[in-house]
C-alpha positions as CSV (number, residue, x, y, z in Angstrom):
1,M,18.5,-4.5,-67.9
2,I,20.8,-1.7,-69.2
3,N,22.8,-4.3,-71.3
4,Y,19.4,-5.5,-72.7
5,Y,18.6,-2.0,-73.9
6,I,22.0,-1.5,-75.5
7,L,21.7,-4.7,-77.4
8,F,18.2,-3.8,-78.4
9,A,19.4,-0.3,-79.6
10,A,22.1,-2.0,-81.7
11,S,19.4,-4.2,-83.1
12,L,17.4,-1.2,-84.0
13,N,20.3,0.4,-85.9
14,K,20.8,-2.8,-87.8
15,S,17.1,-2.9,-88.6
16,S,17.2,0.7,-89.9
17,T,19.9,-0.2,-92.4
18,I,17.9,-3.1,-93.6
19,V,14.8,-0.9,-93.8
20,S,16.5,1.7,-96.0
21,S,17.2,-1.0,-98.6
22,V,13.7,-2.4,-98.9
23,S,10.7,-0.9,-100.5
24,K,8.5,1.7,-98.7
25,K,5.8,-0.9,-98.8
26,H,7.5,-3.0,-96.2
27,T,8.7,-0.1,-94.1
28,R,5.4,0.5,-92.3
29,K,5.1,-3.2,-91.4
30,I,8.6,-3.2,-89.9
31,S,7.8,-0.1,-87.8
32,V,4.7,-1.8,-86.4
33,V,6.7,-4.9,-85.4
34,I,9.3,-2.7,-83.7
35,L,6.6,-0.9,-81.6
36,L,5.2,-4.2,-80.5
37,I,8.6,-5.4,-79.4
38,L,9.1,-2.2,-77.3
39,T,5.7,-2.5,-75.7
40,T,6.3,-6.1,-74.8
41,S,9.7,-5.2,-73.2
42,L,8.2,-2.4,-71.1
43,V,5.3,-4.6,-69.8
44,A,7.8,-7.3,-68.8
45,S,9.9,-4.9,-66.8
46,F,7.0,-3.4,-64.9
47,S,5.6,-6.9,-64.0
48,L,8.5,-7.4,-61.6
49,A,7.4,-4.5,-59.3
50,P,4.4,-6.2,-57.5
51,S,6.5,-9.2,-56.6
52,T,9.2,-7.0,-55.0
53,S,6.6,-5.0,-53.0
54,F,4.9,-8.2,-51.6
55,A,8.3,-9.5,-50.5
56,S,9.0,-6.3,-48.5
57,T,5.6,-6.5,-46.8
58,E,6.3,-10.1,-45.7
59,T,9.7,-9.1,-44.4
60,G,8.1,-6.3,-42.3
61,N,5.6,-8.7,-40.8
62,T,8.4,-11.1,-39.9
63,L,10.4,-8.4,-38.1
64,M,7.4,-7.3,-36.0
65,Q,6.8,-10.8,-34.6
66,P,9.3,-10.6,-31.7
67,E,7.7,-7.4,-30.5
68,G,4.4,-9.3,-30.0
69,T,6.3,-11.9,-28.1
70,Q,7.9,-9.2,-25.9
71,D,4.4,-7.9,-25.0
72,V,3.4,-11.3,-23.7
73,G,6.5,-11.4,-21.5
74,T,5.7,-8.0,-20.0
75,T,2.2,-9.0,-19.1
76,T,3.4,-12.1,-17.4
77,T,5.9,-10.1,-15.3
78,T,3.2,-7.6,-14.2
79,N,0.8,-10.4,-13.1
80,A,3.6,-12.0,-11.1
81,T,4.3,-8.7,-9.3
82,T,0.6,-8.2,-8.5
83,S,0.5,-11.8,-7.1
84,T,3.5,-11.0,-4.9
85,N,1.9,-7.9,-3.5
86,A,-1.3,-9.8,-2.8
87,T,0.6,-12.3,-0.6
88,A,2.8,-9.8,1.2
89,K,2.7,-9.7,5.0
90,P,0.4,-7.1,6.5
91,N,1.7,-3.7,7.5
92,I,1.4,-2.9,11.2
93,V,0.5,0.6,12.4
94,L,1.1,1.2,16.1
95,V,-0.9,3.9,17.9
96,H,0.2,5.1,21.4
97,G,-2.2,6.4,24.0
98,L,-2.4,9.5,26.2
99,W,0.7,10.3,28.3
100,A,3.0,8.3,26.0
101,D,4.5,8.7,22.6
102,G,5.5,6.5,19.7
103,S,8.7,5.3,21.4
104,S,6.6,3.4,24.0
105,W,6.5,0.6,21.4
106,S,10.3,0.4,21.3
107,K,10.5,-3.1,22.7
108,V,7.7,-4.5,20.5
109,I,8.9,-3.0,17.2
110,P,12.1,-5.1,16.7
111,I,10.1,-8.3,17.1
112,L,7.5,-7.2,14.5
113,K,10.3,-6.1,12.1
114,N,12.2,-9.3,12.5
115,A,9.1,-11.2,11.5
116,G,9.1,-9.3,8.2
117,H,6.4,-6.7,8.7
118,R,6.6,-3.1,7.7
119,V,5.9,-1.1,10.9
120,I,5.0,2.5,11.6
121,S,4.6,3.9,15.1
122,V,2.6,7.1,14.7
123,Q,3.0,10.3,16.8
124,L,-0.5,11.5,17.8
125,P,-0.9,15.3,18.2
126,N,-3.3,14.7,21.1
127,H,-5.0,18.0,20.3
128,S,-8.4,16.6,19.3
129,L,-9.9,13.3,18.4
130,A,-10.4,14.5,14.8
131,D,-6.6,15.3,14.5
132,D,-5.6,12.0,16.0
133,V,-7.9,10.0,13.7
134,A,-6.6,12.0,10.7
135,T,-3.0,11.2,11.7
136,V,-3.7,7.5,11.8
137,K,-5.6,7.6,8.5
138,R,-2.6,9.3,6.8
139,A,-0.4,6.5,8.1
140,I,-2.7,3.9,6.6
141,D,-2.8,5.7,3.3
142,L,1.0,5.8,3.3
143,V,1.5,2.0,3.7
144,G,-1.6,0.8,2.0
145,G,-3.2,-2.5,2.6
146,P,-3.4,-5.0,4.2
147,T,-2.8,-3.2,7.5
148,I,-3.3,-4.2,11.1
149,L,-4.0,-1.3,13.5
150,V,-2.8,-1.6,17.1
151,G,-3.9,0.8,19.8
152,H,-2.7,1.2,23.4
153,S,-4.9,3.0,25.9
154,F,-6.6,6.0,24.1
155,G,-5.0,4.7,21.0
156,G,-7.8,2.1,21.0
157,F,-10.3,4.9,20.8
158,V,-8.4,6.4,17.8
159,I,-8.1,3.1,15.8
160,T,-11.8,2.4,16.4
161,N,-12.6,5.5,14.4
162,A,-9.7,5.6,11.9
163,A,-10.4,2.0,10.6
164,Y,-14.1,2.5,10.1
165,N,-15.0,1.7,6.5
166,N,-11.3,1.7,5.6
167,P,-10.7,-1.1,3.0
168,N,-6.9,-1.2,3.8
169,V,-7.4,-2.3,7.4
170,T,-7.9,-6.0,8.0
171,G,-7.8,-6.3,11.8
172,L,-7.6,-4.4,15.1
173,V,-5.5,-5.1,18.2
174,Y,-6.4,-3.4,21.5
175,V,-3.7,-3.3,24.2
176,S,-5.0,-2.2,27.6
177,A,-7.2,0.1,25.6
178,F,-10.5,1.8,25.1
179,A,-12.8,0.3,22.5
180,P,-15.9,2.6,22.5
181,D,-19.2,2.1,20.7
182,E,-20.8,5.0,18.8
183,G,-21.5,8.0,21.1
184,E,-19.3,6.7,24.0
185,S,-16.5,8.8,25.4
186,A,-13.5,8.0,27.6
187,V,-15.1,9.6,30.7
188,N,-17.9,7.0,30.4
189,F,-15.4,4.4,31.6
190,V,-12.8,6.5,33.5
191,P,-14.4,9.5,35.2
192,V,-11.8,12.2,35.9
193,E,-12.9,12.4,39.5
194,S,-12.1,8.7,39.9
195,L,-8.4,9.3,39.4
196,P,-6.1,9.9,42.4
197,P,-6.1,13.6,43.5
198,G,-3.2,15.5,41.9
199,L,-2.5,12.9,39.2
200,L,-3.6,15.3,36.4
201,V,-1.7,18.5,36.0
202,F,-3.1,21.0,33.5
203,D,-1.2,23.7,31.6
204,S,-2.5,27.0,30.5
205,G,-3.7,25.6,27.2
206,G,-5.9,23.0,28.7
207,F,-3.5,20.1,28.2
208,A,-3.2,17.5,30.9
209,Y,0.0,15.8,32.1
210,L,0.3,12.9,34.5
211,N,2.2,14.2,37.6
212,P,5.8,13.0,37.0
213,E,6.1,12.1,40.7
214,M,3.0,9.9,40.6
215,F,3.5,8.5,37.1
216,P,5.5,5.4,37.9
217,Q,3.0,4.0,40.4
218,A,-0.1,5.1,38.4
219,F,1.0,4.2,34.9
220,A,3.9,1.7,35.0
221,Q,4.3,0.1,38.4
222,D,5.8,-3.1,37.0
223,V,8.4,-1.3,35.0
224,N,11.9,-0.6,36.5
225,T,12.1,2.8,38.2
226,T,14.5,4.4,35.8
227,E,12.5,3.4,32.8
228,A,9.2,4.5,34.4
229,K,10.7,7.9,35.2
230,T,11.9,8.3,31.6
231,L,8.4,7.5,30.4
232,A,7.2,10.3,32.6
233,V,9.6,12.8,31.1
234,V,8.7,12.0,27.4
235,Q,5.0,11.8,28.0
236,K,2.8,13.8,25.5
237,P,0.1,15.9,27.2
238,A,-3.5,15.3,26.2
239,H,-6.0,18.1,25.5
240,Q,-8.9,17.9,28.0
241,S,-11.4,17.7,25.0
242,L,-10.2,14.2,24.4
243,F,-11.8,13.0,27.6
244,T,-15.3,13.8,26.5
245,A,-15.1,13.5,22.7
246,P,-17.8,11.0,21.5
247,S,-16.8,8.1,19.3
248,G,-18.1,7.7,15.8
249,P,-19.3,4.3,14.3
250,P,-16.9,1.6,15.5
251,A,-14.7,-0.4,13.2
252,W,-14.6,-3.3,15.6
253,K,-18.1,-4.1,14.4
254,Q,-16.7,-4.6,10.9
255,L,-13.3,-6.3,11.5
256,P,-11.7,-9.2,13.5
257,T,-10.3,-8.0,16.8
258,W,-7.7,-9.0,19.4
259,F,-7.5,-7.7,23.0
260,V,-5.0,-7.6,25.8
261,V,-6.5,-7.2,29.3
262,S,-4.1,-5.8,31.9
263,E,-5.3,-7.2,35.2
264,S,-3.3,-4.7,37.3
265,D,-4.2,-1.6,35.2
266,R,-4.6,1.6,37.4
267,I,-5.6,3.9,34.5
268,I,-8.4,1.9,32.7
269,P,-10.3,-0.5,35.1
270,P,-9.6,-4.1,34.1
271,D,-13.4,-4.8,34.3
272,A,-13.9,-2.2,31.6
273,E,-11.2,-3.8,29.4
274,R,-12.9,-7.2,29.8
275,M,-16.2,-5.7,28.8
276,F,-14.7,-4.2,25.7
277,A,-13.2,-7.6,24.7
278,Q,-16.4,-9.5,25.4
279,R,-18.8,-7.3,23.5
280,M,-16.6,-7.3,20.4
281,N,-16.0,-11.0,20.7
282,A,-12.2,-10.4,20.5
283,T,-9.5,-13.0,20.8
284,T,-8.3,-12.2,24.3
285,I,-5.3,-12.7,26.5
286,S,-4.9,-11.5,30.1
287,L,-1.6,-10.3,31.6
288,N,-0.7,-9.5,35.2
289,S,0.4,-6.1,34.0
290,S,0.2,-2.4,34.6
291,H,-1.3,0.0,32.1
292,A,2.1,0.0,30.4
293,S,1.9,-3.7,29.3
294,L,3.6,-2.9,26.0
295,V,6.7,-1.9,28.0
296,S,6.6,-4.6,30.7
297,H,5.4,-7.5,28.5
298,P,6.7,-6.8,25.0
299,D,7.1,-10.4,24.0
300,E,3.5,-11.3,24.8
301,I,2.1,-8.2,23.1
302,A,4.2,-8.7,20.0
303,Q,3.1,-12.3,19.7
304,L,-0.6,-11.4,19.9
305,I,0.0,-8.8,17.2
306,L,1.8,-11.4,15.0
307,D,-1.1,-13.8,15.6
308,A,-3.5,-11.0,14.5
309,A,-1.5,-10.4,11.4
310,K,-1.8,-14.1,10.4
311,G,-5.4,-14.4,11.4
312,S,-6.6,-11.3,9.7
313,T,-5.4,-12.4,6.3
314,G,-6.5,-16.0,6.5
């Protein structure tokens, strides 16, 4: 373009020489012709600009296309992750009873873990029913769903209340446990006066222990003596208010249930356990076991829990 204007300027100089030699009559005509040439040149140069702008726009669109493709890939990955979570094995929350603690599940936990389940064994405060229920609800919130709740002894009372209207819970397993209906309490099935004299030992705060000397024969008569005495030492005392606390609406009316009846239970009468299982239409097994069936029969207990984990999710 610069060379073009240099040549054009030289042309103008030459034209000026010619103009000076002609008559003034033709000078005006020549000037008009020169102006027309300049105007035409300017129009021609500006006409290139729209074409360049359009080409840049097309280039920009082409560069943005891979970003759109990347978005599709991200969406696919997210959907795949969601699908994986939906098919994951259920979590399992284990809830101990009175005069025990979370370690009472120690023989059952490895079997559940080896089967690929996430397992939490909660530690109940045993201060009040409300506190115990709140503890289990926090555990459910922690692991999310789907979750199977498993309760031993009074732990069955707790899961009955903690799982009510809880969308993360898909099934309930009762192991030698209470399964109350609304308004029922533990003393409706095990009156304190029915227990052997001297079995309950209360501290100054109203918390009851099982007498360590009587613990093995009352709680775990089919467990070896050393292990039974250790259970007596680690027992968590229960506040006396737990014996009479009424249950709220029961989750077993909303969810599938499984039940272990301990036929030699000396804490909860086996007849009461069978009644619980029958009225909730639970899938039931019976073991010739003490109240501590999770300690003396861990394989059978674990298998029922695994069956419940499969059955509760279809």
